[in-house]
C-alpha positions as CSV (number, residue, x, y, z in Angstrom):
1,M,2.4,-12.1,-7.0
2,K,3.8,-13.6,-3.6
3,S,7.6,-13.5,-2.6
4,R,9.5,-14.5,0.5
5,L,11.7,-12.0,1.9
6,S,14.3,-12.2,4.8
7,L,14.3,-9.4,7.5
8,D,17.8,-8.5,7.4
9,R,17.9,-5.3,10.2
10,F,16.1,-2.2,11.1
11,E,17.9,1.3,10.2
12,G,17.1,4.8,11.0
13,D,17.2,7.2,13.5
14,K,14.5,5.3,15.6
15,K,15.0,2.0,13.9
16,Q,11.8,2.5,11.9
17,V,12.9,1.4,8.7
18,A,13.0,-2.6,8.1
19,V,15.6,-3.8,5.3
20,L,14.3,-6.8,3.7
21,L,16.2,-8.9,1.6
22,C,15.0,-10.9,-1.7
23,D,16.0,-14.2,-3.0
24,D,17.9,-12.4,-5.9
25,G,19.8,-10.3,-3.2
26,S,18.1,-6.8,-4.0
27,Q,16.7,-5.1,-0.7
28,V,13.3,-3.6,-0.1
29,N,12.9,-1.1,2.5
30,L,9.6,-0.8,4.5
31,P,8.2,1.1,7.5
32,K,8.5,-1.0,10.6
33,G,4.7,-0.3,11.0
34,L,3.7,-2.5,8.0
35,L,5.5,-5.5,9.3
36,P,3.9,-8.3,11.4
37,K,3.7,-7.5,15.4
38,G,6.8,-9.2,16.6
39,A,8.7,-9.5,13.6
40,K,12.7,-9.5,13.9
41,A,15.9,-9.8,12.3
42,G,16.2,-13.1,10.6
43,D,12.5,-13.7,10.4
44,V,11.4,-14.9,6.6
45,L,8.1,-12.9,5.8
46,S,5.9,-13.5,3.0
47,L,5.0,-10.4,0.8
48,S,1.9,-10.4,-1.6
49,I,1.2,-7.8,-4.1
50,E,-2.1,-8.0,-6.1
51,R,-3.5,-5.3,-8.5
52,D,-6.8,-4.0,-7.3
53,V,-8.6,-3.0,-10.3
54,E,-11.7,-1.6,-8.5
55,A,-9.7,0.9,-6.6
56,T,-7.5,1.7,-9.4
57,R,-10.8,3.0,-11.1
58,R,-11.9,4.9,-8.3
59,P,-9.8,7.8,-8.6
60,L,-10.8,8.4,-12.2
61,L,-14.6,8.2,-11.3
62,V,-13.8,10.9,-8.5
63,S,-11.8,13.0,-11.0
64,Q,-14.7,13.3,-13.6
65,G,-17.0,14.1,-10.7
66,W,-19.2,10.9,-10.6
67,S,-19.6,8.1,-8.4
68,R,-20.4,4.4,-9.3
69,S,-23.8,5.1,-8.2
70,G,-24.3,7.6,-10.9
71,R,-24.5,10.7,-8.4
72,S,-22.1,13.2,-8.6
73,A,-19.4,13.5,-5.8
74,E,-20.5,17.0,-5.2
75,S,-24.3,16.2,-4.6
76,R,-23.2,13.4,-2.1
77,L,-21.2,16.0,-0.2
78,G,-24.1,18.6,-0.5
79,G,-22.8,20.4,-3.3
80,E,-23.7,20.7,-7.1
81,K,-22.2,19.9,-10.0
82,E,-21.8,22.4,-12.5
83,G,-22.8,22.1,-15.9
């Protein structure tokens, strides 16, 4: 999904929050550090959001104590898997 957003302004004590306006009038707040260097009020930015299936699976594998390689997370860290 790709959207175009207009950088409306910066807010906060140190102006570190970027207020972006969507085409439908809704607003999105992002940390200024996530914007391209030099972005300023009035700029139009493209935002792309994609689902990362592989990264989504990783926490499940780690929480189960196993990596994709079949080795337990504990053994890779020098410990032993219980059971």
